C-alpha positions in Angstrom: -87.9 81.1 -41.5 -88.1 84.5 -43.2 -84.4 85.3 -42.5 -83.0 82.3 -44.5 -85.3 83.2 -47.4 -84.1 86.8 -47.4 -80.5 85.7 -47.2 -80.9 83.3 -50.1 -82.8 86.0 -52.2 -79.9 88.4 -51.6 -77.5 85.8 -52.9 -79.4 85.1 -56.0 -80.7 88.5 -57.0 -79.6 92.1 -57.3 -77.7 91.3 -60.6 -75.1 89.6 -58.4 -73.7 93.0 -57.3 -71.1 93.1 -54.6 -72.8 96.2 -53.1 -76.0 94.3 -52.1 -74.5 91.7 -49.7 -75.8 91.2 -46.2 -73.8 93.0 -43.5 -73.0 90.0 -41.3 -71.3 89.9 -37.9 -68.0 91.6 -37.6 -65.1 89.1 -37.0 -61.8 90.9 -37.4 -59.8 93.6 -39.2 -56.5 93.2 -41.0 -54.4 96.3 -41.8 -52.1 96.4 -44.9 -48.3 96.7 -44.2 -48.2 100.5 -44.6 -51.7 101.0 -43.1 -53.2 102.4 -46.3 -56.0 99.8 -46.4 -57.9 97.7 -43.9 -59.8 94.5 -44.7 -62.9 94.0 -42.4 -64.2 90.5 -42.3 -67.8 89.6 -41.6 -69.6 86.3 -41.1 -73.0 86.1 -42.7 -75.4 83.5 -41.3 -78.1 82.5 -43.7 -79.9 80.4 -41.0 -81.1 76.8 -41.3 -81.6 76.6 -45.0 -78.3 78.2 -46.3 -74.7 77.9 -45.3 -72.4 80.6 -43.8 -70.6 83.1 -46.0 -67.6 85.4 -45.5 -67.7 89.0 -46.7 -64.5 91.0 -47.0 -64.8 94.7 -47.0 -61.9 96.9 -48.2 -61.5 100.3 -46.4 -59.3 103.0 -47.9 -57.8 104.5 -44.7 -57.1 107.8 -46.4 -60.7 108.6 -47.3 -62.6 105.9 -45.4 -64.3 104.7 -48.7 -65.5 101.1 -48.5 -66.2 98.4 -51.0 -66.8 94.6 -50.9 -63.9 92.7 -52.4 -64.6 89.2 -51.1 -67.7 87.0 -51.0 -67.1 83.4 -50.1 -69.9 80.9 -49.6 -69.6 77.7 -47.5 -67.0 79.5 -45.3 -67.1 80.2 -41.6 -63.6 81.6 -41.1 -61.2 83.9 -42.9 -57.5 83.4 -43.2 -56.2 86.9 -44.3 -52.6 87.6 -45.2 -51.2 90.8 -46.8 -48.4 90.1 -49.3 -47.7 93.7 -50.0 -49.6 97.0 -49.8 -51.9 96.1 -52.7 -52.1 92.3 -52.6 -54.0 90.3 -50.0 -54.7 86.5 -49.8 -58.1 85.7 -48.3 -58.9 82.0 -47.8 -56.3 81.1 -50.5 -57.5 83.6 -53.1 -55.1 86.3 -54.1 -56.5 89.7 -54.8 -55.1 93.0 -56.0 -57.2 95.3 -53.8 -57.1 98.1 -56.4 -58.8 96.0 -59.1 -59.8 92.5 -58.1 -62.9 91.0 -56.4 -63.8 87.4 -55.5 -67.5 86.5 -55.7 -68.3 82.8 -55.5 -71.4 83.3 -57.6 -69.2 84.0 -60.6 -67.4 80.8 -60.6 
């Protein structure tokens, strides 16, 4: 019972920062066309009281820096398609990986 409460607390607190998301279980990686970036997808399970969420982490393959660019709630799978080196579509949402993030909490 404690895990769902912690998961929900993480969703609702921390000033809604993308840096404070649960790690989740690794699902898959998707490399950009020129291999400059990789999107790692994780499934976050909130337990019995909250739904699944997908976390998308962008990795810069030149310096291995990482940042969360996608946080989708009520999602259990990720459909990831690179359009070009800087543009990716995750579950129907188009993001420029250099400047955009999707966070369901800000809708």
